[in-house]
C-alpha positions as CSV (number, residue, x, y, z in Angstrom):
1,M,95.6,64.2,161.4
2,L,97.3,65.2,164.5
3,L,99.8,63.5,165.9
4,P,98.6,61.7,169.4
5,M,101.6,63.6,171.6
6,A,101.6,67.0,170.6
7,T,104.5,69.1,172.6
8,V,102.2,71.7,172.9
9,T,98.6,72.5,173.2
10,V,97.3,76.3,172.6
11,L,94.5,76.9,174.2
12,M,91.9,79.6,173.4
13,P,88.4,79.7,174.8
14,V,86.1,81.9,173.1
15,Y,83.2,83.8,173.4
16,N,81.7,86.0,171.0
17,A,84.8,87.2,169.6
18,D,84.2,86.8,166.0
19,R,85.5,90.7,165.1
20,Y,89.4,89.4,166.5
21,L,88.9,85.7,166.5
22,G,90.8,85.2,163.1
23,S,93.7,87.4,163.7
24,A,94.0,85.6,166.6
25,I,94.1,82.1,165.0
26,E,96.0,83.2,162.3
27,S,98.9,84.2,164.8
28,I,99.0,81.0,166.7
29,L,99.2,79.4,162.9
30,R,102.5,81.4,162.0
31,Q,103.9,80.1,164.8
32,T,108.1,79.2,164.0
33,F,107.5,76.3,166.6
34,K,105.5,73.7,164.8
35,E,104.5,71.4,167.7
36,F,101.4,72.0,168.8
37,E,97.6,71.5,168.8
38,F,96.0,73.9,168.5
39,L,92.6,73.6,171.4
40,I,89.6,76.3,170.2
41,I,86.2,75.8,172.6
42,N,83.7,77.7,171.6
43,D,81.6,78.9,174.9
44,A,78.6,78.5,173.3
45,S,78.6,82.0,170.9
46,T,75.9,83.4,169.3
47,D,77.9,85.6,166.6
48,R,79.7,84.2,164.1
49,S,82.5,83.1,166.0
50,G,81.9,79.3,164.7
51,K,81.8,80.1,161.1
52,I,85.2,81.6,161.6
53,M,86.7,78.4,163.3
54,G,85.2,76.2,160.6
55,S,86.7,77.9,158.1
56,F,90.8,77.0,159.2
57,S,91.6,73.9,157.6
58,D,94.6,73.3,159.4
59,N,94.5,69.6,160.8
60,R,96.6,71.2,163.8
61,I,93.2,72.6,165.3
62,R,90.5,70.8,166.8
63,V,87.5,72.6,167.6
64,V,85.6,71.6,171.2
65,E,81.6,73.4,171.4
66,N,80.4,73.9,174.9
67,E,76.6,72.9,175.1
68,T,75.8,76.0,177.0
69,N,77.7,78.7,178.3
70,L,80.1,77.3,180.6
71,G,82.5,80.6,181.2
72,L,85.9,81.5,181.2
73,A,87.6,79.6,184.3
74,Q,85.2,76.4,183.7
75,T,86.1,76.5,179.7
76,L,89.8,76.3,180.4
77,N,89.1,73.5,182.9
78,R,87.7,71.1,180.2
79,G,90.3,72.4,177.7
80,I,93.2,71.1,179.8
81,Q,91.4,68.2,180.3
82,L,91.7,67.7,176.9
83,A,94.4,69.0,176.1
84,K,97.4,66.4,174.4
85,G,100.3,68.5,174.9
86,E,103.2,68.4,177.5
87,F,102.9,72.1,177.9
88,I,99.5,74.3,177.9
89,A,100.1,77.9,175.8
90,R,97.4,80.2,176.6
91,Q,95.6,82.1,174.1
92,D,92.8,84.5,174.2
93,A,90.7,85.2,170.9
94,D,91.1,88.9,170.7
95,D,94.6,89.1,171.3
96,L,98.0,88.4,169.1
97,S,101.1,86.2,169.7
98,H,104.5,87.1,168.3
99,P,105.6,84.3,165.5
100,E,108.4,83.3,168.1
101,R,106.4,83.4,171.2
102,L,106.1,79.3,171.5
103,E,109.5,78.6,170.1
104,R,111.0,80.8,173.0
105,Q,109.0,79.6,175.9
106,V,109.7,75.8,174.9
107,A,112.9,76.7,174.9
108,F,112.8,77.9,178.6
109,L,110.7,75.1,179.6
110,R,112.9,72.5,178.6
111,A,116.4,74.6,180.0
112,H,114.5,74.8,183.3
113,P,112.6,72.0,184.3
114,G,112.0,72.8,188.0
115,T,110.1,76.0,186.6
116,G,106.3,74.9,185.9
117,L,105.0,78.5,184.3
118,V,106.4,80.9,182.3
119,G,104.9,84.4,180.7
120,T,106.3,87.1,178.5
121,Q,105.5,90.9,178.8
122,A,102.7,92.4,176.5
123,L,102.1,95.3,174.6
124,I,98.4,96.6,174.9
125,I,96.1,97.6,171.7
126,D,93.4,99.2,171.3
127,E,89.9,98.1,169.3
128,S,91.6,98.7,166.4
129,G,94.7,97.3,166.6
130,R,96.9,100.8,167.2
131,Y,99.7,100.5,170.0
132,K,98.1,102.1,173.5
133,R,101.0,101.2,175.9
134,I,103.2,98.6,177.1
135,L,101.3,96.8,179.8
136,R,102.9,96.6,183.6
137,H,106.5,95.4,183.9
138,R,106.1,91.6,185.4
139,P,109.5,90.7,186.9
140,H,111.4,87.9,185.4
141,D,112.8,85.3,188.7
142,H,111.3,83.5,191.1
143,V,112.1,85.4,193.6
144,A,110.7,89.0,192.5
145,I,107.6,87.2,191.6
146,K,106.2,85.4,194.7
147,W,107.3,89.2,196.3
148,D,105.0,90.9,193.6
149,L,102.2,88.2,194.2
150,L,101.5,89.2,197.6
151,F,100.4,92.7,195.7
152,D,98.9,92.2,192.1
153,N,99.2,89.3,189.5
154,S,102.4,88.8,188.2
155,F,101.5,87.6,184.5
156,V,99.8,88.3,181.8
157,H,96.9,85.4,181.4
158,T,97.2,85.1,177.6
159,S,101.0,84.9,177.4
160,V,101.2,81.9,179.7
161,M,102.6,78.7,178.7
162,F,102.9,76.2,182.0
163,R,103.1,72.5,182.4
164,N,99.9,70.4,181.9
165,K,100.9,67.9,184.9
166,I,101.5,70.3,187.2
167,V,98.1,72.4,186.6
168,R,96.0,69.9,186.2
169,D,97.0,67.0,187.9
170,T,99.0,68.5,190.8
171,L,96.8,71.8,191.2
172,G,93.5,70.8,189.4
173,G,93.0,73.5,187.7
174,Y,91.6,77.2,187.9
175,D,89.2,77.8,190.7
176,P,85.6,78.8,188.7
177,S,84.8,80.9,192.7
178,Y,87.0,83.7,191.6
179,V,85.3,86.1,188.8
180,A,87.7,88.5,188.2
181,C,90.6,87.1,188.8
182,E,90.6,82.8,187.9
183,D,94.3,83.3,186.6
184,Y,96.0,85.2,189.7
185,E,94.7,82.2,191.8
186,L,95.9,80.0,190.0
187,W,99.4,81.0,189.3
188,S,99.8,81.8,193.0
189,R,99.4,78.2,193.7
190,V,101.5,77.0,190.9
191,A,104.4,79.4,192.3
192,E,103.8,77.3,195.8
193,V,104.6,73.9,194.1
194,C,107.5,74.9,191.3
195,H,110.0,77.5,190.1
196,V,107.7,80.4,187.5
197,A,109.6,82.9,186.0
198,N,108.6,85.9,183.0
199,L,110.4,86.2,180.1
200,P,111.5,89.4,179.2
201,S,110.6,90.0,175.9
202,S,106.8,91.4,174.8
203,L,105.5,88.3,172.9
204,V,101.9,89.1,173.0
205,L,99.7,91.7,172.2
206,H,96.8,92.5,174.9
207,R,93.9,94.1,173.0
208,M,91.9,96.1,175.5
209,H,88.2,97.1,174.4
210,S,84.6,97.4,176.0
211,A,83.8,93.9,175.8
212,S,87.0,92.2,177.7
213,K,85.9,90.5,180.3
214,R,88.3,92.0,183.3
215,E,87.5,95.3,182.0
216,G,83.2,94.4,182.4
217,T,83.8,93.5,185.6
218,E,82.7,95.9,188.9
219,E,85.6,96.8,190.7
220,S,84.1,96.2,193.9
221,V,84.1,92.8,193.1
222,K,87.9,92.9,191.6
223,I,88.9,94.1,194.7
224,Q,87.1,91.5,196.6
225,D,88.5,88.6,194.6
226,L,91.7,90.1,194.9
227,A,91.6,90.5,198.5
228,R,91.3,86.6,198.8
229,V,94.1,85.7,196.8
230,I,96.1,88.2,198.8
231,K,95.4,87.0,202.2
232,R,96.0,83.1,200.9
233,N,99.5,83.8,199.0
234,A,100.1,86.0,202.3
235,E,99.3,83.0,204.9
236,A,101.1,81.1,202.8
237,M,104.2,83.0,202.9
238,F,104.3,84.3,205.9
239,G,101.7,82.7,208.7
240,K,97.7,82.7,208.8
241,E,97.7,85.9,211.3
242,F,100.1,88.0,209.6
243,L,97.3,89.8,207.4
244,S,93.9,90.7,208.6
245,E,90.9,91.0,206.3
246,S,91.0,95.0,206.3
247,E,95.0,94.8,205.1
248,S,94.3,92.7,202.6
249,A,91.6,94.9,201.2
250,L,93.3,97.2,201.5
251,L,96.4,96.1,199.2
252,A,93.9,94.7,196.7
253,Q,92.7,98.3,196.8
254,F,96.7,99.3,195.6
255,S,96.0,99.1,191.9
256,F,92.9,101.1,191.3
257,G,94.2,103.9,193.8
258,Y,93.2,105.4,196.5
259,R,90.7,107.8,197.1
260,D,92.4,109.4,201.0
261,R,95.7,110.0,202.2
262,S,94.8,107.8,205.1
263,S,94.5,104.7,203.6
264,A,97.4,105.8,201.3
265,A,99.2,106.2,204.6
266,Q,98.6,102.8,206.0
267,F,99.6,101.3,203.0
268,V,102.9,102.4,202.9
269,E,103.4,101.1,206.5
270,L,101.9,97.6,205.7
271,F,104.4,98.0,202.4
272,D,106.9,98.7,204.9
273,R,106.1,95.5,207.2
274,L,105.7,93.2,204.2
275,V,109.4,94.3,203.0
276,A,110.9,93.3,206.2
277,E,109.1,90.4,206.8
278,Y,110.3,89.0,203.0
279,L,113.4,89.9,203.4
280,R,114.1,88.1,206.6
281,I,112.0,85.0,205.1
282,C,113.7,85.4,201.5
283,P,117.2,86.8,202.5
284,E,118.4,86.1,198.5
285,A,116.2,88.8,197.9
286,V,118.7,91.5,198.6
287,V,120.8,90.4,195.9
288,S,118.1,89.8,193.1
289,R,118.4,93.4,190.6
290,D,115.0,91.9,189.8
291,F,113.0,91.8,193.4
292,K,114.7,95.6,194.0
293,Q,113.1,96.9,190.8
294,A,109.4,95.1,191.9
295,V,109.9,96.7,194.9
296,S,110.6,100.0,193.1
297,G,107.7,99.3,190.8
298,I,105.3,99.2,193.9
299,Y,106.1,102.7,195.0
300,F,106.0,104.0,190.8
301,R,102.7,102.7,191.1
302,L,101.9,104.6,193.8
303,F,103.2,108.1,192.6
304,Y,101.1,107.1,189.5
305,N,98.2,106.2,190.9
306,A,98.4,109.2,193.1
307,W,99.3,111.2,190.2
308,K,96.4,110.2,188.4
309,T,93.4,110.2,191.6
310,K,95.2,113.4,193.2
311,V,95.5,111.8,196.8
312,F,99.1,111.7,198.3
313,P,100.4,109.4,201.0
314,P,101.9,112.5,203.6
315,A,106.0,112.9,203.0
316,W,106.6,111.5,206.2
317,C,105.4,108.0,205.1
318,F,108.4,108.2,202.2
319,L,111.2,109.8,204.5
320,R,111.5,106.2,206.4
321,Q,111.8,104.5,203.1
322,P,115.6,103.4,202.4
323,G,117.8,105.1,200.0
324,W,117.8,102.9,197.4
325,I,113.5,102.2,197.0
326,L,112.9,106.2,196.9
327,I,116.3,107.0,194.4
328,A,115.0,104.1,192.2
329,S,111.0,104.2,191.9
330,M,112.1,108.5,191.6
331,L,113.9,107.6,188.8
332,L,111.8,105.0,187.5
333,F,108.5,107.7,187.5
334,S,110.7,110.1,185.5
335,H,111.7,107.7,182.7
336,C,108.4,106.5,182.8
337,M,106.5,109.9,182.7
338,R,109.4,110.9,179.8
339,S,108.6,107.6,177.9
340,I,104.9,108.0,177.9
341,S,104.8,111.6,176.7
342,R,107.3,110.6,173.7
343,G,105.5,107.6,172.8
344,R,102.4,109.6,172.9
345,R,104.0,112.4,170.5
346,R,105.5,109.7,168.0
347,R,102.4,108.2,167.7
348,E,100.7,111.3,167.0
349,K,102.9,111.6,164.2
350,S,102.8,108.8,162.9
351,G,99.6,106.7,163.8
352,L,101.5,104.1,165.0
353,H,99.6,101.0,165.3
354,V,99.7,97.2,164.8
355,R,98.5,95.3,161.9
356,G,95.3,93.2,162.3
357,T,96.6,90.0,160.3
358,G,98.6,88.8,163.4
359,T,102.0,90.3,161.3
360,W,104.8,92.0,163.9
C-alpha cells in the first residue's frame, strides 16, 4: 500500500479517453521521481476507460469512480480534497509528461518556498502523436506572468504543479461556473496570494484533437469567460474602474483575432494604457527581460492574428510604440515565421512524430 504521506499527488480526471489513456498513464509511471500517488478519477466514462485504468497493477495508482458525470472542475475539486500529496501535479488523460517533469517541478518548489504554482512549456501533438508546433511561449517569472494574465492564461493546465495547501485550504479550488477557463481563473487567484512561475523547458506533450474540451467549446462562451477573468484581474491590479465591460471583452477577443480594423486599433490604444499603468505600479518590470519578451509576445500575437485574418490595425497605432517593443516584436515575428516554415519542411521530409507509448 502507498505510504500515507506522498510528496506529490498526480491528479488525472478521465472522461471517455480510452484512445489515449494508456500512454498517458505510462508517461506518469515512468517518472524519475517516484514519491507520488497517482489519483485517477473516472468521471462516469461510458467507453473502455475504466477497463484500461484497472489493467495497471502499480500500487501508487488509486482509482476513484464518480457515480454521475460531474464535469472537469467539480471532478478536479473532488481530487483536490482526496489528495494526500503536499503538491498536486495535473495531468490530462490524453497528454504525455516528460520522464523528468515531476522531479524538476518538485526541485523548483523546494528551492522556492514562496512560489505556490509552477508550470512548464509544452509541445502540441495531434491525434496520432505527430508533432505539430510549440504551444505559445509562457513567461517564466512572476512579474511577467502577472502582466500576461491580463490577456490570457499564462499556464498550460496539464503542466502545472501547485501546493495543495494554497489551492485547497486558502482558495477553495476551481470555480465550476467557468465553462471554458476554470484553470485560468484559478491560476489568477493563486498569483494574487503567492508567487507563480513557469519552467523554460517543454516537459509535456499537449494533444489537440476534435474531442478536446476547450476545442469543443463555442468561441462566444470562451470569450465571455475570458472577459470575466480579465476584468477581475485588472480590478485586483489597477482598481475597480480601470477596465469597462466592453474593454474586457475587447481584450478577451484578442486571443481569437479581430474582424475589423477599428477593434484592432482600440486594442492597441488599450494596450498602451495597460503598459503604462503596469510599469507605474510595478517599476521592477523595467529591468525584467522576461517582461519585455512577454510584452513583445503580445505584439507578435497581434501580428500573427492579423496575418491569419487579414485584418491589420492602422499603421499609426504602431508608430507610437517605444522602439524596443516594435523591434523585438518584428524580430520575434520574423523568427517564428521562419521557424514554422523550417519545421514544416523538416516534418514533411522526416515524418517526425512522437511515439504513442509515452517515450520521448
